[in-house]
N, C-alpha and C positions, 0 to 999 in steps of 0.2 A: 525496598523498591528501587534504590539508586542503582544496586547492581544490574537489576533488571532493564531498567532505562538505560543502562551504559551499554548492556548487550544490544538493545533494540537500536540504540543509536550507532553501535558499530555495524548492525546488521543492515541498517537502511544506507549506510554509507557504502558498503559493499555493493548493494544492491544497484546503488547510483553509479559504482564504479564499472560495473558489469555491463552498463548501458551504452558505455563509450562506441563499441561496435554496432550498437542497434541502428536500424534504419532512420530511428525517430529519436535520437539522443537526448536533444535537448529537453523536450517535455518529460521525460522519464526520469532525468537527473534531477530537474526540479521539482518533480513529484516526491521521489526519494530523499533528496536533499531536505525539503520541508519537512518530512517526516522524523529526519535526522536530528534538526533543529527543535522540534516538539519534544523529541526524547531527551535531548539535552536539558531544555527547559524543565521538563518533568523530574529530572534528576534532581532540581532545585525546588521542587513543589512549587514551581511558578506555571500557571496553567492560565492561558488567556482564553475565555470562554467564547468570546466572539470570534476570535480567529480559528479556533477549533470548531466551530459550529459552520463557519464560511468554508473552511478547507474541506470539512466532512460533507458538505452540501456540493461542493464542487467535485470531489473525487466520486461521490455518488452518482451525480448526474453524468459524469464523464464514464462511469463504469457501464451504464446503459447502452453505450456504443458497441460493447463487448459481447452483449447478450446474444446476438445472432451466432456468433462464433462459437460461444459456448454451448448452445443448443445443438450447432452442427458437430462439433466435438462429441456430446453426449450421444448422438445418434449412431455414431460410429462403433463398431465392436472392438477394435483396437483401441482402448481409453487411453494404454499405456505408452501410446505415442505422444502424449503430452511431455514425457520426460526424455525424448529421443531428440538428439542434435540435428538429424538429416531430417527429420519430419517436418521441421518448422519451415524449412526450406520447400518442402512438397505441398504442404497446405497452409493456407493463410488462418484458417480457423485454430490452428495449434497455436500460433503466435497472438491471436486475439485471446484465447483461452488462458495463456499464461498471463497476457497484460492483466486480464479481469481478475485472476487469482492474486496478483500482485496488489492490485487496488482493493480486493477484499481483505488483505492482510492490513493495508493502511487504513481503511474504513474501521477494521476492529479495533487496531490501536487507538485510532482518533475518539471512538465510541468508550474505550476505556478510559481515556482521559479525561472526557467529559464527565463520565460518572466520578471519576476521581477528583475533579474540579468543584463538583456539587457537592461531594463528601467532605472535601477540606473546608468548602465555604461554610457548611452547616457547623461543622466542628468549631470553627473560630468564633461562632455567635456567642 
């Protein structure tokens, strides 16, 4: 698991670095930076359940703001525009969909860590 958590930490640090040229870099650097910290903590089997739950709830709530953009993206015929660099400049829903997917990745990792925290707690009894 340490290798997986190390790879996730590097991935989230890379995501944070890529946000430097984003219109709203601070929030996204914080989002991905916090995830990198959780990944490093998980490398050492240290899970703060309260922090994981709090961040999971915040990220989930924040993701709801992007649902209209995701719905708009899903209604278009050319869904591959999500991976086009030029399309994000033409349509706001592309950027919103990408940010939603980034949050979904974070939420999935946080949920995995919460499951792992519960499992390690039970195993230590």
